[in-house]
C-alpha positions in Angstrom: 1.1 -11.3 8.6 -1.7 -12.7 6.5 -2.0 -13.5 2.8 -5.1 -13.0 0.7 -5.8 -14.4 -2.8 -7.9 -12.0 -4.8 -10.7 -13.9 -6.5 -11.6 -11.3 -9.1 -8.4 -9.9 -10.6 -10.0 -7.5 -13.0 -12.2 -5.9 -10.4 -9.3 -5.6 -8.0 -7.0 -4.0 -10.7 -9.8 -1.5 -11.6 -10.2 -0.5 -7.9 -6.4 -0.3 -7.4 -5.5 1.7 -10.5 -8.6 3.6 -11.4 -10.7 3.9 -8.3 -10.2 5.7 -5.0 -10.3 2.6 -2.9 -6.6 2.7 -2.0 -6.1 6.5 -1.7 -5.5 6.2 2.1 -2.2 4.6 1.3 1.3 5.8 0.4 3.5 4.2 -2.3 6.7 2.7 -1.0 7.7 1.1 -4.2 6.4 -0.5 -7.4 7.8 -2.7 -10.1 6.0 -3.4 -13.4 7.4 -6.1 -15.7 6.3 -5.5 -19.2 8.3 -5.0 -22.4 10.8 -3.4 -20.0 10.7 -3.4 -16.2 9.6 -0.1 -14.6 10.8 0.5 -11.0 9.2 3.3 -9.0 10.6 4.5 -5.7 7.9 6.1 -3.7 10.3 8.2 -1.5 9.8 11.9 -1.9 12.8 13.4 -3.8 14.1 16.4 -1.9 16.1 17.6 -4.9 12.9 18.2 -6.9 11.8 21.0 -4.6 13.3 24.5 -4.1 14.5 25.2 -0.5 11.3 27.2 0.2 9.1 24.4 -1.2 10.9 21.8 0.8 10.5 23.8 4.0 6.7 23.9 3.4 5.7 20.4 4.5 2.3 20.8 2.9 4.1 19.9 -0.3 5.3 16.6 1.1 3.4 15.7 4.4 4.9 12.2 4.4 8.3 10.7 3.3 6.4 8.7 0.7 4.2 9.8 -2.2 0.4 9.4 -1.8 -1.0 6.5 -3.9 -3.6 8.8 -5.4 -0.8 11.0 -6.8 0.9 8.2 -8.7 -1.7 5.6 -9.5 -2.7 7.4 -12.8 0.9 7.2 -14.0 1.1 3.5 -13.3 -2.2 2.9 -14.9 -0.9 4.7 -18.1 2.2 2.5 -18.1 -0.1 -0.6 -18.0 -2.7 0.6 -20.4 -2.6 -1.4 -23.6 -3.4 -4.7 -25.2 -1.3 -6.9 -22.9 -1.4 -7.2 -19.2 2.0 -6.9 -17.4 4.0 -10.2 -17.1 4.2 -9.4 -13.4 3.7 -6.5 -11.0 4.7 -5.8 -7.4 3.4 -2.8 -5.4 4.2 -2.1 -1.8 1.8 0.3 -0.1 1.9 1.7 3.4 -1.0 3.0 5.5 -0.7 6.8 6.0 1.0 7.3 9.5 -1.9 9.4 10.8 -4.4 6.7 9.9 -2.1 3.9 11.3 -2.0 5.7 14.6 -5.8 6.2 14.6 -6.3 2.5 13.9 -4.1 1.5 16.8 -5.7 3.9 19.2 -9.2 3.0 18.1 -8.5 -0.7 18.6 -7.4 0.0 22.2 -3.6 -0.1 21.8 -2.3 3.5 22.0 1.1 2.2 23.4 1.8 0.5 20.0 1.9 3.9 18.2 5.5 4.3 19.5 6.5 0.8 18.4 4.9 0.3 15.0 6.7 2.1 12.2 4.4 1.1 9.3 1.5 -1.1 8.3 2.3 -2.4 4.8 0.3 -4.1 2.0 2.4 -6.1 -0.5 0.5 -6.6 -3.8 1.8 -9.2 -6.2 0.5 -10.0 -9.6 2.1 -13.0 -11.4 0.5 -12.6 -14.8 -2.7 -14.4 -13.8 -3.6 -13.9 -10.1 -3.2 -11.3 -7.4 -2.1 -12.0 -3.9 -1.9 -9.5 -1.0 0.3 -9.9 2.0 0.0 -7.7 5.1 3.1 -6.7 7.1 4.1 -4.6 10.1 7.4 -2.7 10.4 8.5 -2.1 14.0 10.6 0.8 15.2 11.9 -1.3 18.1 11.7 -5.0 19.2 8.4 -6.1 20.6 6.9 -9.5 21.5 3.4 -7.9 21.2 1.7 -9.3 18.2 -1.5 -7.2 18.5 -0.5 -4.8 15.8 -0.2 -7.8 13.3 -3.6 -9.0 14.4 -5.2 -5.6 14.1 -3.7 -4.9 10.7 -4.8 -8.3 9.3 -8.3 -7.8 10.6 -8.4 -4.3 9.2 -7.4 -5.5 5.8 -10.1 -8.1 5.8 -12.7 -5.4 6.6 -11.1 -3.1 4.1 -11.4 -5.6 1.2 -14.9 -6.6 2.2 -16.1 -3.0 2.5 -14.8 -2.3 -1.1 -16.4 -5.4 -2.4 -13.1 -7.0 -3.3 -13.4 -10.7 -3.4 -10.7 -12.6 -1.5 -9.8 -15.9 0.1 -7.5 -16.1 3.1 -4.5 -18.2 2.4 -2.9 -20.4 5.0 
């Protein structure tokens, strides 16, 4: 687990909410504290689909909604004269990309152990912090997945020209 302080909040928010920089992620949950607090559960709602639609997994390839499908809605909630008082967004790397990362980094055995690679985004009204996290399917003393995810996030932020400082 590693924490990052974003050095250019406006640039980050633009890339998060208007750009495609985070489109390889799924939304686990979001909470926007404004005049009222909006809570968004990123889990796909089976009851929304007909039986035929639900059986066609192309309609919902993952148990969580793609960030690109929901970011515009969140952007519209935020749009206005005042910034949110606070905001919390939890994203997960798509499972297929997570497995590719682990295999490409030389740890294919971890694909059976790692359940999710998460990115927790917190805005407190003035600054943004990001915290990486790993969810495990079973107990493991192997910390390589944490190290890989932290390093991948550093590269990800740098490649998208998102300024950050690593927090200790």
